Every structure is written in C-alpha cells, then in structure tokens.
C-alpha positions in Angstrom: -14.8 12.6 12.8 -12.6 9.7 13.8 -11.9 6.5 11.8 -10.7 3.6 13.9 -9.7 0.2 12.3 -9.9 -3.0 14.3 -6.7 -4.1 16.0 -7.5 -7.8 15.3 -8.5 -7.7 11.6 -5.0 -6.8 10.5 -4.2 -5.3 7.1 -7.7 -5.8 5.7 -9.2 -3.4 8.3 -6.3 -0.9 8.2 -6.3 -0.6 4.5 -10.1 -0.2 4.3 -10.0 2.4 7.0 -7.2 4.2 5.2 -9.0 4.2 1.9 -12.1 5.8 3.6 -9.8 8.3 5.4 -8.3 9.5 2.2 -11.6 9.8 0.4 -13.0 11.9 3.2 -9.9 14.1 3.2 -10.4 14.7 -0.5 -13.9 16.0 0.4 -12.2 18.4 2.9 -13.7 16.6 5.9 -12.1 17.1 9.3 -11.1 13.5 9.9 -8.6 11.7 12.1 -7.1 8.2 11.7 -6.8 6.6 15.1 -4.7 3.5 15.6 -2.3 2.2 18.3 0.4 -0.4 17.9 2.4 -1.7 15.0 1.0 -1.1 11.5 0.4 -4.4 9.7 3.3 -5.3 7.4 1.2 -5.3 4.3 0.0 -1.8 5.0 3.4 -0.2 5.9 3.4 2.1 2.8 -0.3 3.0 2.9 -0.4 5.8 5.4 2.3 8.2 6.6 2.9 7.6 10.3 2.5 11.3 11.0 -1.2 11.0 10.0 -1.9 8.4 12.6 -3.2 9.6 16.0 -2.0 7.1 18.6 -2.5 8.9 21.9 -6.0 10.3 21.7 -6.1 11.1 25.4 -3.6 13.9 25.3 -4.6 17.5 25.6 -2.9 20.9 25.4 -3.1 23.5 28.1 -3.4 27.0 26.6 -2.9 30.1 28.8 -4.0 33.5 27.4 -3.4 36.9 29.1 -5.3 40.0 27.8 -2.8 42.8 28.5 -4.4 45.4 26.2 -4.4 49.0 27.5 -1.6 48.2 30.0 2.1 49.3 29.8 3.2 45.6 29.8 6.1 45.3 27.4 8.0 42.2 28.6 7.2 38.6 29.2 9.5 36.0 30.9 9.0 32.5 31.8 11.0 30.0 33.9 10.6 26.4 35.0 11.6 25.0 38.3 10.9 21.3 39.2 8.2 21.0 36.6 6.5 24.3 37.7 6.1 26.9 35.0 6.1 30.5 36.0 5.2 33.3 33.6 6.0 37.0 34.4 4.3 39.8 32.4 4.9 43.4 33.2 4.6 46.1 34.1 0.9 46.1 34.9 -1.0 48.2 37.4 -2.1 46.9 40.8 -5.7 47.1 39.5 -5.0 44.5 36.8 -8.0 42.1 36.8 -7.0 38.5 37.1 -10.2 37.7 35.1 -8.2 38.7 32.0 -6.0 35.5 32.5 -7.7 32.5 30.9 -6.7 28.9 30.8 -8.2 26.2 28.6 -7.6 22.6 27.6 -7.8 21.8 23.9 -7.8 18.5 22.2 -9.5 16.5 19.5 -13.3 16.2 19.8 -15.5 14.2 17.4 -19.1 14.3 16.1 -18.9 10.9 14.5 -16.8 7.7 15.1 -16.4 5.2 12.2 -15.2 1.8 13.3 -13.9 -0.5 10.5 -13.7 -4.3 10.9 -14.4 -4.7 14.7 -16.8 -7.4 15.7 -17.1 -5.7 19.1 -15.6 -2.6 20.6 -13.0 -4.5 22.5 -11.4 -5.3 19.1 -10.2 -1.7 19.2 -7.8 -2.5 22.1 -6.8 0.3 24.4 -8.2 2.9 22.0 -11.7 2.1 23.1 -10.8 2.3 26.8 -9.4 5.8 26.2 -12.4 6.9 24.1 -15.3 5.4 26.1 -16.7 8.8 26.8 -16.6 9.7 23.1 -18.3 6.5 22.2 -21.1 7.3 24.7 -21.6 10.8 23.5 -21.4 10.7 19.7 -22.8 8.6 16.8 -20.9 5.4 16.0 -20.9 4.0 12.5 -20.0 0.3 12.6 -18.7 -1.2 9.3 -17.9 -4.9 9.1 -18.2 -8.0 6.9 -18.5 -10.8 9.5 -21.5 -12.7 10.8 -20.2 -12.4 14.4 -20.5 -8.6 14.5 -22.3 -7.4 17.6 -24.1 -4.4 15.9 -22.7 -2.0 18.6 -23.0 1.1 16.4 -25.8 3.6 16.2 -25.7 2.6 12.5 -24.4 -0.7 11.3 -23.3 -1.6 7.8 -22.6 -5.3 7.8 -22.2 -7.1 4.5 -21.2 -10.7 5.0 -21.0 -11.2 1.2 -18.1 -8.7 0.9 -14.9 -10.7 0.5 -12.8 -8.0 2.2 -13.5 -4.8 4.1 -11.8 -2.8 1.4 -14.2 -4.3 -1.1 -17.1 -3.2 1.2 -15.8 0.4 1.5 -15.2 0.6 -2.3 -18.7 -0.6 -3.0 -20.2 2.0 -0.7 -18.1 4.9 -1.9 -20.4 6.1 -4.7 -23.4 5.7 -2.4 -21.6 8.1 0.0 -20.6 10.5 -2.8 -17.0 9.6 -2.4 -14.5 8.9 -5.2 -11.2 7.1 -4.6 -8.2 9.2 -5.5 -4.7 7.8 -6.0 -4.0 7.3 -2.3 -7.4 5.9 -1.5 -7.3 3.5 -4.5 -3.8 2.2 -3.4 -5.1 1.6 0.1 -8.2 -0.2 -1.0 -6.5 -2.3 -3.7 -3.9 -3.4 -1.2 -6.6 -4.4 1.2 -8.3 -6.4 -1.6 -5.2 -8.2 -2.8 -2.6 -8.5 0.0 -3.5 -12.0 0.9 -2.5 -13.1 -2.6 0.9 -11.5 -2.1 0.1 -8.9 -4.8 1.6 -5.8 -3.5 2.5 -4.2 -6.8 0.2 -1.3 -6.0 3.1 0.2 -4.0 4.3 1.7 -7.3 1.0 3.4 -7.9 
C-alpha cells in the first residue's frame, strides 16, 4: 500500500502520515511512504530520507536467460552509446530465443492512503504520476477540514480533530494499530509542533 501526505498541509500531514506508516510497518505490512519535495522543517527528524519514495514512476528492466542444459560458461557485457550488449556462450545454434525473458518491475499498490489533502491536486506532481494507480485501486482519504472533496472510495473526515496526527491516533485502536516509539514521536510532533514543542526529538 502507499501512504501519501498532502503537499500543502505541511508538517501536520507529514507527521500524521509518518505515524501511520510506522504503525503499519510494525504490523509487517508492505507499505511505502510517497512524498516529493522538501520535508517540512518540523518533521526533519521524523522519517529517514531513505524511506521516502520520491520518484514513483521509475521501473527496473530485468533480463533473464535460461541457459540450463547448455555448455554456456561465460557471460560478458559491454555498453556503447547507451546500448547494452550481453554475450553468453557457448550455446548451440538451436538455442531457443524464447528462453530469454525481459520484464519491467516496479512498485504496485492495492491501496492508496491520502492524508491531509482536500483534493487530489494537493498531492502535487505525485498525483500526476500516479493517476493510473488512483483509477485502479482503492483510495482511503483521511482529512480534518470541511473543504475536503471526498475523493476517496472511503473517506474519513473529522472536522473536530484539531490535527491530522490527533485523528490518526484516535483511529489507531479501531484499526488494531499501536504506536511504537517512532510512530508516537511522529504523531506527538504533529500534535505539538505549532506550539514550538519539539522536545519529542529526544524520544
């Protein structure tokens, strides 16, 4: 699944999304945190940058050659003007090219969780790159504003929640999630950063 915080809701959205991300990780869920651009100042120490997926459109090309039952013993590759050439041999002249396979791999999702976006355009270029994903999988929309456009397949909108982190925390037990140290730090930062209370960095 993918968790995407709003680009315009700042640290509140980022911390709430990070808190949910850590709780899902603790449940051994296959989850990705997707965000492009500068991390909000108040959230700099919340999530290691290596955990943030910023270019969701990238894929890897994998080439597989089944050379079983052949005398092939050597493989060489060379590049020339951005062209990759692979040589595997020796093989017989009857070698079947159907044994050479190529595939594109990347990140695919079965659920997208959007945190703090009133509409999908609040996600910035992430939405443009993921339009196909949004049209093919379920979208859970979590927000605390009256102006939310209810764009999700499911919408959790609580205008009484003072912050998005408060909203995520209040729903955690309902979702059978328990904040560990990292999740608690993220959520507490989201709840308190406006007051300049960033002492949770020492947690």
